[in-house]
Every structure is written in structure tokens, then in C-alpha cells.
N, C-alpha and C positions, 0 to 999 in steps of 0.2 A: 503494499500500500504505500509506504514511504516512497518508493521509486516512483510511482504513478504521480504522487503529489508533488515530487520534485520536478518532474517533467512538465507538469501542468503549470507549475509556478514559473518555470523557465520561459515557457511559450507566452504566458501572460505578461511577464516582465518584458519580453521583447516587444509585444503590441503596445503596451503601456508606454514604453520607452519611445517608440517611433512616434506615437502621438504627441508626446512630450517635445520630441525633436522637430515635429511639424513635417515629417516625411510619410506618415500613414496615409493621407489622403492621395498622395501621389502613386501609391502602390496599387495597381489595378488587377494584376494577376500574379499570385505567389503561392508557392508550395514549400512547406519545410519537410523535406525528403529524408527525414531521420526521426527518431525518438518513438515512432509508432510500433505496434506489434507486428506488423506484416506490410506487404507490398500495397494493398488496397488502402491503408491508412496513409502510407507515404505519398499517394497520389490524390489525397483529399486536400482540396485547396484551403489555404488559410485565407485567401481572399480571391475574388474573381472565378473564372471558370475552372472546372476540374480539367487537367490535361488528359488527352486520349493516349493509351499506353499502346505502343506498337513494338511487340516482341520481348518486352522485359518480363522475366519470370522471378519467382520468389527468392531463388538463389542468387539473384543479382542485387539483392537489398541486404543491407546491414543497418540495424537500429542506431548504431552510433555514428557511422560514416556515410550512409545514405545509398544511392543507386549507382551502379557502375555500367558504363557503356561498353560495347564490344568492338567499336571502330569500324562496324561494316553493316548491321541491320537494325540496331536498337536505337529507338528515338521516341520522344514524347512530342506530340502536337499541343502547344500550350492552349489552343483555341483562342488565342488573343491575336488579332490582326495586326500587322505592322503599321497599318494606317489608322488604327484606332486612337492613337494619341497624337497631339498637335504636332506639325512639322518641326517646330523649334522647342518643343518641350517632350522629352522622352528619355527614359532610362532603360537599361537592360543590366541585370547583375546575377551573378552566381556564387556559391561558395563551393570551393572544390576541396574535398577531403583528399583527393589525389589528382594531381595534375595530368593532363593528357600526355602522351608520349610525344617528344618533339623529334621529328624525323622528317623525311621528305614529303610526307603527306599532309595537306591542309585539313586541319580539324576544327569543326564548328562546334563550339560549346552552346551557343544560344544564337540563332541566326534566322534570317528571312531574306531570300533573294541570293543571287550569285554576285559576282564583282560588277554590278551594274548600279547606276545612279538610283537612289531611292531605297537601297537596300540597308539593312541594319544587322550587326552581329558582333560576337566576341569570338574571335577565330585566331589560330596560330599555324605557323609554318615552322621549319626548323630554326629559323633565325628571326622571325618577325612576329609580333603580337599586334593584332588589328582591333581598333575601337571604332566601331561604326555605329551611327544613329542618323538614318535617312541622308547617308553620305553621298558626295558627289564624286570623289576621286581617290585613288588608292594612296598617293604620297602623303595625303594629310593625315590618314587614319592608322598608318603603320608606325611602330617603334621597333628598333632593334632590340632584340630580347630573345635569349634562348633558355630562360629560367623554367624551372618546373616546381617552384616552391608553391605549395598548396594554400588555400585561403580565398579571400575575397577578390573578385575581379568584376569591374563594371565599367559602363560608359553612361553619361548623361549629357544630353543637349539642352543647353540653357539659352543660346543664342543662334541666330541664323549663320553667323560666321564662324562659330566654333562650339566645341564640346569639351568635356572633360573625361579623362580616362583615370582609372585607379586600379592598381595592382601592386601587391606587396607592400601594402601600407602607405604608399605614395600615390598622389594625384599629379596629373600632367595635363597640359593644354593641347587639345587636338584642333588643330587649324584646318578647318574644312567647311565650305559652305553647304548649307542643307539644300535638299531638293524634295520634290513631291514624293512622300512615302510610298514605296512600293506596296501593292495589294497582295497579301497573303499572310497566313498565320506564322507566326514565330514558332520554330521547333527548338526543342532542348535536345543536345547531343548530336545534331546534324543541322544542315541547311534544310529549308523546307523544298528544296529542289531535288531531294534524294540523293545527296551527295555529301562528302566531306564528313563522315561520321567521326564521333570522338569516342575515345576509350577512357575518359576521365570518371572519377567517381564524384558525384554532386550530392550535396545534402540541402541545398536550398536555391531557388531562383526567383527573381522577381522582375516584372515588366510594368512599365506605366510611364507617368509624366516625369518631368525634371525634379530632381531631389538632390540633397547634399550627399554625395557618395561617401565621405568620410564619416558622417554620422551614422549612415546605414552599415557601412563596414564595421564600426564599432558595436552596434546592437547585433549584427549577425555573428560576429566572432565571439562576442560574449555568450550568445544563445548556444553556439556550438560546444563552447567550453562547458556550459551547465548541462547541456545534454550528455556530454561524455562523462562528466562527474556523477550524474544520476544513474547511469547504466553501469552495472558491476562489470 
């Protein structure tokens, strides 16, 4: 019973903290993919639509660390359209218990669209990390980075001329003019084009309007620490 109470308290503290920070209203689709007794619980939304499961099975789920992709067939359809949020107010964020492999393959952790104007996504290649939110051009959204440190990763667009990316506890300016958002649902663990699958293990995702990524990072990281402490 104590374990269940501790988990409930951790989630309640996260929601209350987001409300205090002023980030809660900006979160439109969100799942905590850890803490629950099974896969069905992990895919029950904290806010917004429930994701549609494609090929994940119970063995892919861990209560403490979340859901792991296979890099080839498994993904979630968030059922949140890339164009549901304003062109210049949008965020995407995940918490990685295990980072995706960095090799010659492009891996999409949360994305809609390919390398085309209006697409959005958190993607990696072997040497570049991409932060895209209704983006226009590749050069503005990529940063040289081959790290595989787990933790929070996100992008938020607050202006037509730029966005903010966050990874590894640091935020960076992404200079890229926005364009009309692509029409299509954002997928988790892959692009919605049926390509670039991820083998990361994720315990959280959030989609919605512009918010302070540093504040969300702090709340999500604390949540994951509290979940880990509550599970023997």
C-alpha cells in the first residue's frame, strides 16, 4: 500500500508543480509511461488523447524505466496532430531512461513529417541532434552532438524566428523561422511517415503549446526520481 501511495503522491506532486510553474495549461497530450502495473496503465494519458499502441507488448514495459522501442516496428501514435497547436507556440518533450543508439541510422524519438518544411521532431543521427518545431530548414535545427546521456529532451517554439531546445540540463537557441505546421499526428518512437524508428526507452512524453522547458525538465526529472524511489 505504501508503494502505491508513494507513486500517487509523486504524480500528484508533478501535476501540482506544473500548475504552480504555469506549464500545465500548455501540456495538451501527455503520458507518464512508468509507475503503472502494466502496459495498459502506461498508455493511459495523464492529459489529452490516449496514444494508439503499435506492436508494443508487455515485455517491452518496465514500471521504473518505461517503454522500450525496437528500432524497426514499434511506435505509438500520440493522436495529437502536429497542426493542433499554434504555428509559433509549440513544444515536444520526452524523458529517456535509455538513449537511442547513435549510429548511421536516423532515429526519431517524437516526430511528424520527414525533412520537409512544417515538420516537427526530436531526432538524432550519429553526430547531430535535431530540435524541430514547425521548422523551415535543416541548418537551424541541428546541433553537433553524439551524446547518449539519458534524461529530458525537448524543444519549444515561442517566436516565429526561433525556438529553444533543451538536452543534458542545458537550453540552447534554435534559429529557424517557422512555417505552416504539417498536417499529421505526431508519433512516439518513430516518424509518422513509417520510418526512422527509435530503440530508446522512454518514460514520459508531452506535446502542446510553448512552455518553459527548464521548469518542465525539473518537474519530470524529479518525478522519475520519485518513481524510482517508490518501486523496490
